[in-house]
N, C-alpha and C positions, 0 to 999 in steps of 0.2 A: 525886363530885356533877356534876363538870362532864361526866363521861362519860354519867352519866344524863341530864343535860338536854341532851345531843346527840343521843341516842338518841331521845328524847321529840320533840324537833323534826323529828327525819328521817321518824319515824312520822306525824307530823301532815302535813307536806308532802306524804307518798306517798300518804296517805288521801285527801289533797283532791284529789292529781293522778289517783290512781284514780276517785273520785267524779264528776270533770269528765270523765274517757274515758268512764265509763258514760253520763253526760247528754248527751252529744254528740248534736247531730240527725243524724238520717238522711241520708245524702246523697241529692239528688234523683235519680229514676230517669228517665232518658231514655224518652219515649214514643214508639214507632213512628209512622210515616207514615200516616195511614188514607188509602190511595190512593182509596178508593170516595168519601168525602166531599169529597175534593181534585176527583174527576172531577165528581161531581154540582154543586160548586160553579162549576165551569167548563164546564158541559156546553152552554152557549149558544155558546161557542167552540169547545169539543173535537168536538161532533157534526157542525157543517158540516165541519170539516177531515177529518174520519174519512170522511164521506160523499164528499168530492172526492177523497181518496186512494183508496178503493175503485172508485170510478168511472173515476178515472186508469187504475187497473190492468188493469181490465177493457178499457177502451177499447184501451189498449195491446194486449195479447195479441189482441184479436179483430182489431184492424186488421192486427196482423202475420201472422195467418194468412191474412186476405184478400190482403194483399200476396205472400205467398207463393205463393200459388195464382196470383195475376196474373204472377209473374215465372217460373212453371213452363211450359215449352214444349217440345215435342218438337224435338229437334234437326234434323231434317228437314222440319219443317212448310211452310216457304217452299219447298224444293224439291219437295214434292208438289204444293203449289198451284201452280206454274209448270209441272209436269208436266201437271197436269188442263187449265189453262187453255189450254196449247199444243196439247193434244189435243181440245180443245173439250167437254171433262167437264165442264160447270159444276155439275151435280148431284152428282157426286162431290165436287167442291170444295166446296161448300157443305154436304155431309153432314160431311166433314171438321173445317170450321170448328165446326159443330155439336157434334160428340163432343168437341172439345177443351176448348171453354167457358173461354176465356181473355180479357181485353180485346182483345188481339191477334186472336183469331180472330174475336171478333165485330165487329171493325172490318174485318177483311178480307172476312168474309161479306156485310156490308153492300155492300161495293165491288162485290163478285161480283154482287149482285143488281141493280147499276146499268150492269153490262157491257151494250154497245150505245147507251148514251147519250153524250153529250158528256163529254169528260174533266173538265170544270169542275164537272159534276153529278156524277161519282164522286168527286172530290175532296171536294167539301163532304158528301156524304154521310159518307165516312171521317171527315172532321173534327169532325162533329156526333157521331158515334158516339163518337169520341175523349174530347169534351168530357164526354158522359155517364158514360163509364167512368172517367174521372178525378174527377168529381164523386162518383161514388160509392167511390171509393179514398179521398176526402178525408173522406168521412162522420165525423163526430163528432170528427175531429183537432183542431178549432179548439177543442174542450172543453179540451184539454191545456194549450193557449196560456191560456184563460182560468183554469184552475186553478192554472197555475204563477205568475200573478200575485195570484190572489184570496187563496190560502191564506197566502202572509206576510203579506197585508195582515189578513187575520183574524187572525193570530198578534200582529202590532202593535196590533189593536186590543185584543185580550186584554192585551197588557203596559201600553197605556195605563190601561185599567179595572183593572188590578191595581194600577198606581200611585195612581190615584184613592183605592183601598182603603187604601194604606199611610199616605196623607197624614192621610184621615180618622181610620185608627186611632191616628196619632201626635196629633191634635187631641182626641180623646175620651181616650185614655189616657197620652198621654206616649209616649216614645222607649221602648217596651216591645218586645223583639224576639219575644217569644212573640205579642203579638196581631197584630204586622205579617207573620208568617211565611207565614200562608195566601195573603195577597194576594200578596205577593213571589213564592212559590211559582208562583200563577197567572201572573202575569206573565212569570215565564222559561219555564214549560214551554209556554203558548202560542205563544210566539216559536219556541221549539225545534220544536215539531212545524208551524207553519206554514212553516219555513224546509225542514224535510225533504219534506213534501208537496210545496213548490213547486220543490226540486230534482228531486225523482222525475217531476214532470209535465214540467220544462223539458227534462230530457234524453230523456224518451219522445216529446216533442213533435218535438225535433230529429232523434231516429233515424227516426221514421215519416215525416217530410218528406223526409229524405234517400232514404229506401228508395222512396218514392212518386216522388221525381226519377228513379230507376233505371228504373221502370216507363214513364214518360214518355217517356224518351230511347228505350227500347225500342219502345215504340208508334210513334214519329216514324220510327223508323228501319226498321220494318216496313212502314208507309205507304209511303214512300219506295221500297222495296225492291218493293211491290205495283205502285205507279204505273209503274215503271221495266218491269215484266213486261208491264203493258198497252201500253206506248208502244213496246216494241222489236219490230222486225217477225218475223212467225211465217214458218218454212220452209215 
């Protein structure tokens, strides 16, 4: 009899355990992040950041090509200019400058056109052309400096807006992570994107400024060399 009761008790406990196992609720299934919805939610922050990044990349490559052309010069350019001036072939010297098409060549061409006038006039003409060439080289470069500061600020703006949404969600729904997740993601992603765009713009700006400085140094050296050619006595 004791054995019979023992078997019945075990069968009852096992049946209840099996029943409980069958009736267990399903485990929650994690839903994937809908990136499109997240992008649309923060479009007022993401879109300006994307525009800044595209503009920064375009300006960097466009200005890099312009600077490369400005740095490109024939190795014997100034030797030919000196030879033509000493021989009195000013037209040949001007034609050489016109075909070279660099800031240095345009600056020297303006100086050749002033030969016969006072040296102060020649220097002033060369200096004016040099200023115009530098202005053309620096065109749109300042935008990169603006972008390097504006992009992180937009990111921080998105962070503040996202945190405001988090606190509003806590006020309405309590500390529910599901309801706060979207606003927290907006706060973090906008900051990350802003910092990335800002770093790219900052590096691009400083790179272009350094290369423009090389062009300016080269222009100054060629201008001094040209003035020396005019001031030295001819044989």
